[in-house]
C-alpha positions as CSV (number, residue, x, y, z in Angstrom):
1,M,-1.9,-5.8,17.1
2,T,-2.7,-9.6,17.8
3,A,-5.7,-7.6,20.2
4,K,-7.0,-5.9,16.5
5,A,-7.1,-8.5,14.1
6,L,-8.8,-10.3,16.1
7,V,-11.7,-7.6,16.2
8,R,-11.6,-6.8,13.3
9,Q,-11.7,-11.2,12.1
10,R,-14.7,-11.0,14.3
11,E,-16.1,-7.9,13.2
12,E,-16.1,-10.0,9.3
13,G,-17.0,-13.1,9.7
14,L,-13.4,-14.4,9.3
15,S,-12.0,-17.4,10.2
16,M,-8.5,-17.8,12.3
17,H,-6.1,-17.6,9.7
18,E,-2.8,-19.1,11.1
19,L,-0.6,-16.3,11.8
20,T,-2.9,-14.8,14.2
21,A,-2.9,-17.8,15.5
22,V,0.6,-18.3,16.4
23,N,1.1,-14.3,17.4
24,I,-2.4,-15.4,20.1
25,R,0.3,-17.9,21.4
26,K,3.1,-15.8,21.4
27,V,0.8,-13.0,22.9
28,T,-0.7,-15.0,25.5
29,R,2.0,-17.9,26.6
30,Y,4.2,-16.8,29.0
31,R,1.1,-14.3,31.1
32,E,-0.6,-16.0,34.2
33,N,-4.1,-14.9,33.1
34,G,-2.8,-14.1,29.2
35,E,-6.3,-15.5,27.7
36,T,-7.9,-13.8,30.0
37,E,-5.8,-10.8,30.0
38,L,-6.3,-10.2,25.6
39,E,-10.3,-10.8,25.5
40,H,-10.6,-8.0,28.1
41,E,-7.9,-5.8,25.2
42,V,-10.6,-7.3,22.9
43,K,-13.5,-6.0,23.7
44,R,-12.6,-2.8,24.9
45,L,-10.8,-2.5,21.7
46,E,-14.5,-3.2,20.8
47,D,-16.9,-0.8,23.1
48,E,-14.2,1.2,22.1
49,K,-14.0,1.1,18.1
50,K,-18.8,0.6,18.5
51,R,-18.8,4.8,20.2
52,V,-16.5,6.1,17.4
53,D,-18.3,4.5,15.0
54,V,-21.9,6.3,17.1
55,E,-20.0,9.9,17.4
56,E,-19.4,9.6,13.7
57,K,-23.0,8.5,12.9
58,D,-24.6,11.8,15.1
59,V,-21.9,13.1,13.7
60,Y,-22.7,13.3,10.1
61,E,-26.8,13.5,11.6
62,K,-25.8,17.4,13.2
63,E,-23.9,18.7,10.4
64,G,-23.7,16.5,6.7
65,T,-19.8,15.8,8.0
66,R,-19.0,12.7,7.4
67,V,-15.2,10.3,8.7
68,E,-13.5,8.7,4.5
69,W,-10.2,7.0,5.4
70,I,-7.8,8.7,3.1
71,T,-3.8,7.7,1.6
72,A,-1.9,10.1,3.7
73,A,1.8,11.4,2.6
74,N,2.7,11.8,6.4
75,A,0.5,9.3,8.4
76,G,2.6,6.6,10.0
77,P,2.9,2.8,9.0
78,G,-0.2,2.7,7.1
79,K,-0.1,6.2,6.0
80,M,-4.0,6.1,6.1
81,R,-6.0,8.0,8.5
82,K,-9.1,9.3,8.4
83,K,-11.4,12.9,7.2
84,K,-14.1,14.4,8.0
85,V,-15.6,16.3,4.9
86,K,-18.3,18.7,4.7
87,K,-21.6,18.2,3.3
88,D,-21.1,20.5,1.1
89,A,-17.7,18.8,-0.9
90,P,-17.3,16.9,-3.6
């Protein structure tokens, strides 16, 4: 979760929240290469997000299908999930 928070903060240009700083300290404190491992995970998540964004854009251009975030009835903790919506749908 800390890596995801860092990805979002960097993407949105936000300053680091104090709770995120505390979580970074917790995650890296007792690991031998904690900071580099965390940075590696942040980079992996950023690359994955870019890949998914490109994939969704390609699907939209080819099929006219876009992806929207919706509130799901029985979804996980965030109760949000992605749903594909065809071009001709309202």
